[in-house]
N, C-alpha and C positions, 0 to 999 in steps of 0.2 A: 454548134459542134464543140466549142469549148466546154460547155456543161457537160455533154456526153463524155468527153475526154476526162474531166475531173471526176466523174462518176465512176468511170472504168479505172482510173488511177486509185481512187478510194478503196474500191473493191479489191483491186489488185493488192493493194498494201495490206488489206485486212487479211486476205487469203495467204499471202506470202508470210505473214506473221504465224499462221498455223504450221507451215512448213518449218519455219525457224523454231518455232515452239517444239516440234517433235523432235527435231536434231538436237536442240538444247537439252531436253529432258532426258533423252537416252545416254547422250555423251556425259550428262552430269553424274548419274549413278554409275556408268561405266567407268569413268575415270577414277572412282573411289573403290573399285573392286579390291585392291590391295588392302585398303583399310577395312572394308567390310569382311574380307578373308580372315584378317587377324582378329577383329572384335569377336567374330562367331567362331573362330578357331576351325576353320574349313580346311579340308584336304584339296588336292588339286582336282581329284575326281567330283568331289562335292560342288566345287566352284564351276566346273563345267557343266554339272547338272543344272545349276542355278542359271547359268546363261541360256542353256536350252529350253528352261522353263518359260522364259520370255518369248522365245520364238515358237514354242509350242502352244502357248496361249493366243499369240496372234494368229497362228495357222488354224487353230480351232475356233476362231472367233466368227467364221464365215456365217453360219446360220443366225447367230444372234444379231450380228451386224446388219445383214439383210433385212431382217424384221424391224430393227430399230431405225434403219434408214426410211422404210416404208411408213413407219408411224410417226417418226419425228422430223423427218427431213435432215438434209446434211447441215444446215446452220445450227440447229439446236443439239444435234448429236455431236458436231464439233465443239461446241462450248461446253457440253456435259463431259465429254471425253477429256478435254484440256482441264478442266477442273479436277476431275478424277485423278489425272496423271500427276498434277501438282501435289495433291494430297498424298498420293502414294509415295512420293519422295519422303515426306514427313513420316510416313508409316514405316518405310524401310530403314530410315535412320533410327527408329525405336524399336526395331524387330528384337525380341529378347532371344531368339534361338533359330536355328536353320529351318526347321519345318515352316515357321511362321514366315521366315523370309522367302521361302519357296512359294507359298500361297501368294504373297505380296507381289513377287516377280511375275507369277503366272497371271495375276489380275493386271499387272502393269502391261503384259503383252496382250491381253484382250482389249484394254483401253487404247494400246497403241494401234491395233488392227481396227478399232472403231474410228480412231481420228485419222489414220491412213485413208480409209474409204471416203470419210466425210470430206477431208480437204481436198482429195482429188476430184470428188464429185462437185465441189465448189469451184475448183479450177476449170473443169470441164464446162460447167455452167457459164463461167466468166466468158470463156472463148465463144460459146454458142450466143450469149446474150449480145456482146459487143462485137462479134465477129473479128476478133483479133487474137493472134497467137500469143500465149502467155504461159503455157504449162512448163516449159523447159526452164525458164527463169525461175518459176515457182520451186522447181525441184533443186535449182542451185542454192536456194536460200536454205535448205535443209542442211547443206553443207556449211553454210555460214553459221547456222545454229549450233552445229557441232563445234566449230571453232570458238565461238563466244564461250561455249560452256568450258572448253578447255583453258581459255584465258581466265575465266572466273575461278576454276579449280585451283589454278596456280596461284592466283592472287590471294584467295583464302587460305591457302596452305602457308603462305608467308605470315599469315597472323595467328593461325591456329589449325591444328590437325583434327579438330572436332568435327565429325561427319554431320552431326545434328545441326551445327552452326552452318555449314556448308549447304546442306539440303535446305534449311529453313530459308537462307538468303536466296537460293534458287527458286524455291516454291513461290516466295514472296514476289520475285521478279516474273515469274511466269504467270501468276494470277493477275499481276498489274497489266501484263501484255494481253491477256485474254479480255480484261475489263477495258481496255482502250481500243481495241480493234473489233470487239463484238459487234457494234452497231454498223460496221462497214460490210459485213459478210452478207452475201447474196441471200434473199428470203425465198427464192423459187429455184428448184432444180428443173434443168431444162434438158434432159436427156432425150426425150422423143424428138425434140426439134433438131437434133443433130443430124438426122438423115438415114437412120437405119432402123428397121423395124426388129423387135426382139423376137417376132414369130419366125421368119425365114429370111434374114437379111441377104442371104446369098442370092435370092432370085430377084431382088429389087435393084433398079439401076441406082448408082451412087447418087446422093443428094435427095432422094425422095422422102419427103416427110411423111410421117405416119403417126398414128395414135394409138395407144394401147386398147384393144377391143374389149378387154374385161378388166378396168381399173380396180374395181371393187374385190374381184377374185384375186388379183395380183397382190393386193395388199393382205390379204389373209393367209397366203401360203407362198412358199418358194416356188418358181417356175423352173422347168428343165432347162438346161443351157443349150443353146443352139450350137450348130456346128461351128459357126464363126466364133463364138464365145470360147469353145473348146480349144480352137487354134490360137485365139489370144491368150488363152491360160498357159499354152504350152510355149508360146513365144516369150511370154513373161518369165516362166520357169528358167527356160534357158539363158535368157537375158540376166537374171539375177544370179543364176549359177556362175555365169561368167563374171559378174561384178563381185560376188562375195569371195569367191576362189581367188581372184586376184588380190584382193584386200588381205586375204589370210596367208597366201602361199608365195607371194612375189619376193618378199624379203628373204624367205628361205631359199627360193631358187636362185636369187642373187648370190647367197653366201654359199651354198653347198654345191650348185651345179656350174655357176660362172665363175666362181672363186673370186668375187668381188671383195674389196677390202672392207673391214668392218663399218668404216664410216659411209660406204657406199650402198651397203645392203639396204638400208631403209629407203634408198631412192627410188626402188621399184614402185612401192606403194605411193611415194610422193609424186612420181611422174604420172601414175594413173590418176590419182586424185586431182592434181592440178588441171590436167588435161580434161577431165570430166567437167570440172566447174567452169573452165573456160569455154568448152564446147556448149554447155548448157546455157551459158550467156548469149551465145550467138545462134543457138539452135532454132529459136522461134522464127529468126529470120529466114533460116533454110527451110523451115517447115512452110512459110508463106510462099516461098519461091517454087519448090519442088514437091511439096506435099509429104504428109506423114508417112505414108506407105513406102515411098521411095527412099525416105531417110532411114527407115528402119531396115529395109532390104540391104541398102548400100552399107549402112553402119554395121550389120553383121558381117557382110563380107570383108570390110575393112578391118574389123577387129580380128576375125578369124585368120585371114590371110596374113595381116601383118604379124600377128603372134606365132603363126607357123613357121614363117620364114625366120623369125628371130630364133626360134628353137633350132632350126636347122644351121643357122649361121653361127650360133653361139658368141661369146665375148660380150663384154659389159655394154659397149655403145650399141650393137644390134639388138641387144635384149631390151635396153631402154627405150629405144626406137619402137620395137614390137609392143612394149607395155604402153607407149604413148598412142599407138594405134588402137589398142583396146579401150582405152580411155575415151578417145575420140569416137570410136565406133559405137560404143554402148550408151554413150551419154544420154542421147535422145530416145533411147529405146523405151525405157519405161514411162516417161512423160507421154509419148505417143500412144502407147498401149493403153494407158490409163484413160486417154481422151476417147479412144475407140471403144472401151468397155463401157464407159459412162454413156455412150450413145445407145447401148443395148439395153441400159435400164440398171436399177440398183442392185437386183440379184447378180447379173453379170459382173458388175463393178466390184461387188463384194468377193466373188468367186475368184476372179482373176487376182485381186488383191491377195487373198488366202494362198493361191497358188504361187504368187512371187515370193511371199514370205516363206513358204515351204522351200523353194529353190535356193533362197538366201540362206536358209538353216541347214539344208541337206547338201548343198552344193560342196563347200568346203570339206565336209566329212567325206564325201564321194571321190573327191581328188585325193584325199589322205589315203583311202583304201587302194585307189589305183596306184599311187606311189609306192605303198607298202608291198603290193604284189609285184611290182616292176621297177619303176624309178619315177622320180619326180618329173622328169622330161616327159614321160608318157602320161603323167598326171596333168601337166599343163598343156599337153596335146589334146587331151580331153576338154580342156578349156577353149581351146581354139575351135574344136569341133562343136562345142556348145553354141559359140557365136555364129557359126555357119548355119546351125539349126535354127537360130533366130530367123536368118533370112528365108529359109525354106518355109517355116511356118507362117511369116509374114506375107509370102507370096499366095497364101490360101486364104487370106483375110480380105474382105472387101471393106476398105476403109471409109470412114465417113465422108460424105460428100462435101462437107465443109472443109475437110482437109485438102480434098485433091481436086474437086470440080470447080471450086471457086477460089479466086486469089483473097487473102486475107491481109489485114494491116498488121504490120509489126507492132506489139505493144511498146508504149513509151517505157523509159527506164523506171525501174522501181525506186 
């Protein structure tokens, strides 16, 4: 038993490193946007387009990622994507002009989309192989990677403001991380054994293992998504809209609507972020006890109801409590949906991941349009409605049998 536990922990650490890697890489170049803006002499609009280019590249990567997953598998695709992302940091630091930077950032988005799918496929395979919950904690390490990147950026800035030096150090650390953890990644993707057929999962009882009836054909072309996959995609969209909008609009809501003091305004995003990290640390235990489907359904209701009540009550304290409910409620949504999508196959996982990126990209802008047409209160009301829609979509999904029909062991600490 100890040998199996050691194998699980080794694989868990390696996969957690991928999540940490992605958070670190993104936060590294995002933290130096002011310096990039100054060096390339960009306007606010050009900087906004640069940010959108990354999201657009990730959202448009679905067909390519699905094909690469079939041909390479998640382990090889994860390593390749990680190496590319490391090198793209160096390329961005040397970009001579704005058009080149746009191309680099768009390629970064494609590589992000590839690593996102590959690492979540690895996380799902880890749970299926060892029958232990782990995905929520893996997602928590993404936030840890962002924190490490911020600390590194602050430390380097104390010594030099040169972006090339900063990105060079970051790229070296990332390549070292890939080299140290590559051997621990799982060599086999285990979607089919998770208990749902990609043909018509809605008609199978939970926990029924199936095999792909035409594996060679599925490797050559993309398959049409099932109804369950589409519902997963919509649940992911509404979940990422909620998460992204809270990241972008909570501070402004605190300042302009609640009239919070300047030093309290950033506490909105702080409360959401801290609650999400804490919830993800404990969410795997909740999944083992109550099942993924129930966690997503209840989480959407908690997030939507808590935020709606906060909007009605007003005031700093009720608002912060409502924001905490959002962080608590949505924390396990994306990890659970990724596990369910992986059980459908690589096409489903790639599509759901792309839809999630689209929600993350379009959500804050949509809330801005609603706020401009009415008020930010109505905009945040749309966020609450989006959280409720997560629960409604989750109710239409037949969740993997591994998640709800059989108890699983809580993973050991990373």
